[in-house]
C-alpha angles and dihedrals in degrees: 000000000000112000097187129100133180089236141347111269113223095240102039125101097171121129101274140143136197106244116245114171095337113187097217093185091059092045090049092052091050093048090052092046094050093046090053093046096050094044090053093047092049096050089220112163101187133034120201099181140022121196124196108200136160155090090337110322092185085073088066117087120258086240090065092050091048092050093053092048091048090052091051091048091051093052101041141008108281106185118220090243095051115133110252111184131187126188110226137188117207095236092055098039114059118167099271092048091050088051090052091052088051091053088050090059106270112139102171131050129201114205131176136209106200128161128257086250087073092058096248119161096223137071128228090259090052090053094048091048092051090045091054091049092048092051091054091052098038106027112197092002104086119107126195129205119209123187127213137185097051120160110282092001116149128211102235098049089047091051090050088052090051092048091049090049092052090062089057105036135086126227104301129067135164128205115204127184113222114255114204104223123199112246095034126114092239092054090051092049092053092046091051092048096242088118127033118248113257112265109238093201092054090046090053090050091050091050095049093044090046091052089053093050092050094045090052088051090057100262123144115217097222095166136019094268103018133084130183140173132193089030094294096146117155107256092197096050093043088059089057092053091049086063103275094115124169115279092030122117133183106206097183095055139276094297096057125102092207110104132183128211105222131193119199126212105261108203108081099222093049091044091054091050090054093047090053091050102039107014092249140047100231107142098184137006137172138166119266114243119239093253092047090052094050091047089056092047090052098043095046094043092053090057091069133074092239092057118201116318125207091242094054092047091052091057086070101026113027095169102049119057124208088253090052091050101041111009095094096039116123090208091054091048090054092049091048091051091050092050091242095116137035122206113168149115115277103178106300101342130072115228127211123188131308142220093263086073096041128106131253120310120239131204145155 
């Protein structure tokens, strides 16, 4: 939503730009226009969650966030208890600004506590202070991201960091393994030998030990990277894992099985020109093939702790059951024998896999 950042973090390869003379009013108008256009094209009647990502959306003004939410509410039904989430960095989200975002309609805050190695502009104390302020404004609604598998990172100090974080966080936490992305400063440093390459065995140990710590603290691992207690699952992310992933669009309405893969124009000035001309900044779109769609249903379902039920599969493939698709597979038989996969009858549904058997998460 907001492609601008204060600086380029050393590990991040997301689409982001350092703001220089940004006309926020023009950007706001284009965000509102595109939101209206895509909602009308989709035929969606009700929205359960709104996510403001980036870049660093906490650099946008609360007025911009409010304008987008107002546009959504004018086009579709946006229930009062819908999940409205904003990613925030401590240096761009002091207490009064967080309060203004709350007044604009935000009811969840995503904060992160990365190391200086990652090129972040805040310290651990900055992050904890912002976290405390966010919890006062959004009690029970603040989520924290914690990265693992950094160069030269050790297990025990990282676990102490996680334990410390647990005394400050609410009921949702995500663990992401560092992904070294080509084109980033961190990738170059590792390639040049100025930083050691992350140790995958240590990262795996951190992940498994972290899962144990969170489980003992009452968290449910409901997805490979995501943990929640007291029912505080992310509504927005859960929609992704039920096959509503980013970059996917249903032009005929929420009940249709036809999905489009869409690519947006990246550079903000060019995106705004296209929105003014066409009402949206979609550069390219095309329908997903049947096999592509089923691959996404399978891959996303296996990220969660409920796996992929027969009923959910049949929403996308009513003719071919999970047993028809996988029951005779040698690969599946091997995974079943190793205890890495579960494919069986549990009452009426079939059940395939679950995040407790999945591999390491990755994030950036």
